[in-house]
C-alpha positions as CSV (number, residue, x, y, z in Angstrom):
1,M,131.0,141.5,145.7
2,K,129.8,144.5,147.7
3,R,126.7,144.7,145.5
4,S,125.8,141.0,146.2
5,V,126.4,141.5,150.0
6,Q,124.0,144.5,149.9
7,K,121.5,142.4,148.0
8,M,121.7,139.6,150.5
9,I,121.2,142.0,153.4
10,E,118.2,143.6,151.7
11,E,116.6,140.2,150.9
12,F,117.2,139.1,154.5
13,R,115.5,142.2,155.8
14,L,112.5,141.6,153.6
15,Y,112.2,137.9,154.0
16,W,113.7,136.9,157.4
17,K,110.4,135.5,158.6
18,H,110.2,133.2,155.6
19,Y,113.8,132.1,156.2
20,V,113.0,131.3,159.8
21,L,109.9,129.4,158.9
22,Q,111.7,127.5,156.2
23,S,114.4,126.5,158.7
24,L,111.9,125.6,161.4
25,F,110.1,123.2,159.1
26,A,113.4,121.7,158.0
27,T,114.3,121.2,161.6
28,V,111.0,119.5,162.4
29,A,111.4,117.2,159.4
30,V,114.9,116.1,160.4
31,F,113.8,115.7,164.0
32,V,111.1,113.2,163.0
33,V,113.7,111.2,161.0
34,L,116.2,111.2,163.8
35,Y,113.5,110.1,166.3
36,F,113.2,106.8,164.4
37,L,116.8,106.2,163.4
38,S,119.9,105.7,165.4
39,L,123.4,107.0,164.5
40,Q,124.1,103.5,163.1
41,N,122.0,104.7,160.1
42,A,124.1,107.9,159.6
43,V,124.2,107.5,155.8
44,I,120.5,107.3,155.6
45,I,120.1,110.3,158.0
46,A,122.5,112.3,155.8
47,S,120.6,111.5,152.6
48,L,117.3,112.6,154.2
49,G,119.1,115.7,155.5
50,A,120.2,116.5,151.9
51,S,116.7,115.9,150.7
52,T,115.5,118.4,153.4
53,F,117.9,121.0,152.0
54,I,116.7,120.5,148.4
55,V,113.0,120.6,149.4
56,F,113.3,123.8,151.6
57,A,116.1,125.7,149.9
58,M,115.3,124.9,146.3
59,P,111.5,124.3,146.3
60,D,111.1,124.9,142.5
61,N,113.9,122.5,141.5
62,V,112.7,119.4,139.7
63,T,114.4,117.2,142.3
64,A,112.3,118.8,145.0
65,K,109.0,117.6,143.5
66,P,107.1,115.1,145.6
67,R,107.3,112.5,142.8
68,N,111.1,112.8,142.8
69,V,111.5,112.8,146.6
70,V,109.2,109.9,147.2
71,G,110.0,107.9,144.1
72,G,113.7,108.4,144.5
73,H,113.9,107.3,148.1
74,L,111.6,104.3,147.4
75,V,114.0,103.3,144.7
76,G,116.9,103.8,147.1
77,L,115.1,101.7,149.7
78,F,114.4,99.0,147.2
79,W,118.0,98.6,145.8
80,G,119.6,99.1,149.2
81,S,117.5,96.3,150.7
82,V,118.1,94.0,147.8
83,F,121.9,94.3,148.1
84,S,121.8,94.2,151.9
85,Y,120.6,90.6,151.6
86,V,123.3,89.5,149.1
87,P,125.9,87.5,151.0
88,H,129.4,89.0,150.8
89,A,132.3,87.4,152.6
90,A,135.2,89.3,151.1
91,M,135.8,93.0,151.2
92,V,135.7,93.3,147.4
93,E,132.3,91.6,147.2
94,C,131.0,93.9,150.0
95,L,132.2,97.0,148.2
96,A,130.7,95.8,144.9
97,C,127.3,95.3,146.5
98,Y,127.3,98.8,147.9
99,A,128.4,100.3,144.6
100,L,125.8,98.3,142.7
101,A,123.0,99.5,145.1
102,V,124.0,103.1,144.3
103,G,124.5,102.5,140.5
104,L,121.2,100.6,140.1
105,S,119.3,103.2,142.1
106,I,120.6,105.9,139.8
107,F,119.7,103.9,136.7
108,T,116.2,103.2,138.0
109,M,115.6,106.8,139.0
110,V,116.7,108.0,135.6
111,V,114.5,105.5,133.8
112,T,111.5,106.2,135.9
113,D,112.0,110.0,135.9
114,T,112.3,110.2,139.7
115,E,115.8,111.6,139.9
116,H,116.6,112.7,143.5
117,P,120.4,112.6,144.2
118,P,120.2,112.1,148.0
119,A,118.2,108.9,147.4
120,S,121.3,107.2,146.2
121,G,122.6,107.8,149.7
122,T,119.5,106.0,151.0
123,A,120.4,103.0,148.8
124,L,124.0,103.0,150.1
125,G,122.9,103.4,153.7
126,V,120.4,100.5,153.5
127,A,122.9,98.3,151.7
128,I,125.4,98.9,154.5
129,T,123.2,98.7,157.5
130,G,120.4,96.5,156.2
131,M,116.7,97.0,156.1
132,S,114.7,97.1,159.3
133,P,111.2,98.3,160.3
134,H,112.7,101.3,161.9
135,V,114.6,102.3,158.7
136,L,111.5,101.7,156.6
137,V,109.2,103.8,158.9
138,A,111.8,106.6,159.2
139,V,112.4,107.0,155.5
140,V,108.8,106.7,154.5
141,L,107.6,109.1,157.2
142,G,110.4,111.5,156.4
143,I,109.8,111.6,152.7
144,V,106.0,111.9,153.1
145,L,106.5,114.7,155.6
146,L,108.9,116.5,153.3
147,S,106.5,116.1,150.4
148,L,103.5,117.3,152.3
149,I,105.2,120.4,153.6
150,H,106.5,121.1,150.1
151,R,103.0,120.7,148.7
152,F,101.2,122.9,151.2
153,F,103.9,125.7,151.3
154,K,104.6,125.7,147.5
155,P,102.6,129.0,147.0
156,Y,105.2,130.8,149.2
157,G,108.1,129.4,147.2
158,E,111.0,130.6,145.2
159,K,109.3,132.0,142.1
160,K,106.9,134.2,144.1
161,V,109.6,135.7,146.2
162,E,111.9,136.3,143.2
163,E,109.0,138.1,141.4
164,E,108.6,140.3,144.4
165,I,112.3,141.1,144.4
166,R,112.4,141.8,140.7
167,G,109.4,144.0,141.0
168,R,111.1,146.1,143.7
169,E,114.3,146.2,141.8
170,V,112.6,147.2,138.5
171,G,110.7,150.0,140.4
172,S,113.8,151.4,142.0
173,Q,116.7,150.8,139.5
174,P,117.5,149.0,136.3
175,Q,118.3,145.3,136.6
176,A,121.3,143.9,134.7
177,S,120.1,140.3,134.8
178,A,117.5,138.1,136.5
179,K,120.0,135.9,138.3
180,K,119.1,133.9,141.3
181,S,119.8,135.5,144.6
182,P,122.6,134.1,146.8
183,F,119.9,133.2,149.4
184,H,117.4,130.9,147.8
185,P,113.9,132.3,148.7
186,P,112.0,130.4,151.3
187,L,108.9,128.2,151.2
């Protein structure tokens, strides 16, 4: 435990500027989404917040790829809007519609190779609150913004920082394993 705390402190000293920049970009991306959506769309906001974490904290993860972020959320928007228009009078019908929106969004993402877990939250949120121009603009703008930031700052991503850390560790002491650091390197 003490070793991992020391490692976290050392990484923070080396890369604090990257962490601040990463968090700043994440904050701007979430601000843009919040500007267009009200708290009535809390589920959609939460799903885009989770996407923001994936894109900025785990930039080399397959679910952080622009194809997955954009494709996944478009799938979520589609299925959420389809099930928001299905009439449901009883509580059981209502819950079934919401569950089907999530289930079919997952199925579609897997089939189209656009898996992005937070996008199922988009499907749920749109199914619950309904599709509106504000929701469409906020989600599309949010995912495009996240994808553009990811694309332009990818060279400063996780692999490059991990290589620098490994290079320093190899030069100073033997390394037991090449495990990921507790703080994921910044963009």
